[in-house]
C-alpha angles and dihedrals in degrees: 000000000000120000103229097176125075108226123231097035111132125230118268129224100315096149093042092050094052090049092048093050090049094050093046095051095042091055093050099044116117116237098232114094123221134175125244140199146282137275111242128192135207136194095271120110096246112085094209118183116214134163109240134176106241117225091225134006107255135170117247113273113253119252090247088069102039106034131063094223092041117204107314108209090344089282093133092053092047090051090048091051088055091051099261118125116179119184131184121186138173125204131186125184118188140169151156127219115217094188137030136076090326131349125240146125139241147154139227122203138193134188114194133196120188133177120195118183127194100206091188089068097035101043106004094252102150116238097348126131136161131213128203132175140169131179141197118213132189139158141064142293109242091188086081087069089072098033100256118148095156100070137001138235089220114047095199092065111096144070117023101041116145092027122113095209115015117193116230109171147333118185145144126237128199124194116201133182092016089311096308085125119039123184125187125181133167136066106333141135119262088229093062088084112005122078089347136136133163087231093068096070098054093095112079095225123075092250097124111349118164101338136004104297095231087071104045097033085071103068111236096063088078123207136179123337093018124077142170137186112289150097147213139216122214125192127187111207087180134009091259101042138059141173123202137186130192144181123201138174111256119216138153119279127312102044107222093018129267093315098035090234096098099105097166118118093218092109094047112130099179143305131295110216113193128180128185137183122196142185116203108184130182106210133203133340094304091055102239106196123214139175123203122181140177121187145173132194133188123196112203094202124117111243135195112248116250096219112013129078125217090263092058095255130112116294093237097155129050090222093062120098110251123227116261117245120195114220136346127233126209133179137179143188120198135173143173126182131179106226100183128019119218103173147349097278119109095251097024101135143036113310129186116210129191136170140179128189132183134185131182105281095216094065104018120080091193098056107171134008133181131186135187125186139173116205122191124190130166095035091122111058095200091050104039095168098054116108136195123200136188117194139181129189140184131194125194121200120220110283090217092052091046091052091050091051089052091055092047092050091051090053095044093246129142110271124247119247091034091278124159093208134009110292129226123146140353128198133191139187126194136181118195135181115200116201129179099217097178138348108305093002124106126178121195123186116190145182119215132186120188119197118201093000112216086017085282113136089196095064117086118251119261131227116196133188102211138180144178132204116194124186124187109197 
């Protein structure tokens, strides 16, 4: 794997950036207060938190309907009324590829513990809450059967393996002016708030979970279960719009080290500064919900060039010193829009989802990614919670990296990025059915087809029978 970061570069202005963002937004905030939405969740492994406009105002579902163990003696309800929400979940993703470089099967598993505390209820601290999560991960990556190191058949496979208790996040959140201004600070992933949606992790494969992969495949744009020091400030000028700024410590993968518990800033290489604007309309008499977002991030770190050596020539040999590149730019555009409503539930209807992500091609191996999905819920009247989803994704490898690999291949040299052949593009298609088989239990069978695995047109395509079992205790 390429080393994109240049070691020994100190962090740059993290605290100052957070303070600057806060002062700027506070000065521009309108005085009139207005309520906002809810924080939904989906079967995917990433517990993304996003402000959404609900289709109708509904009371929280009781634990007897949403959790396998229900509400023994009413204790969970009593804790929730005091502001304490404890969740334990288990997730297993499994599959077998019947075509590809070689056939095989495997499974990846995750156990999650989270603790959310509403300190306004517990200790009368207005608007303040805290969020904590840890995971245990185990299993294997079946994508290696068909030579794919770019994406994965099971999205839960990744950072945190071989660790009994892997730290995910711990941060505080403050809601001001009836949540018109929302501030979060602590150890948390960038992708908890930026370019995120709970809809992105419904597919079993890692084709878009939980942000466009061109962002999170390139290390410093951390996502579950990685985290670094940082924070963000979100302001809502109107109920349907928001703007948010953030500043996060940038460090080489994985954020927080192998266990996630390494909280020192000794490995910091700079600061990643994301900004995002969004429009979240509710359209027409049937209240068709949508979310449209544009974002940009700049990482102040110094990176090793993918294709150029320190003398300005091509980086043909791994022993050569790469050129130093200052900074990396990333941007994204994401959207989801319900087209037809088929019930009162938040996702009850036909919803179109699309994302695009881009990173600087001179220092980012995953240069561009795009995703398109169609989600349907409410099509079966007797099973209103069941969903069906069709997804397609594309990854584009850095054009500069691909050009270097072509030169290396012509000279008979080993290829950069550990590739067997020059890389270009990879495509994937997935079809999933999501069924709630019992309270707190969701089963999701899926079919996956990967074209040009590892962005290598010389590798045979792979067909995978996949599945996911999710239990919320």
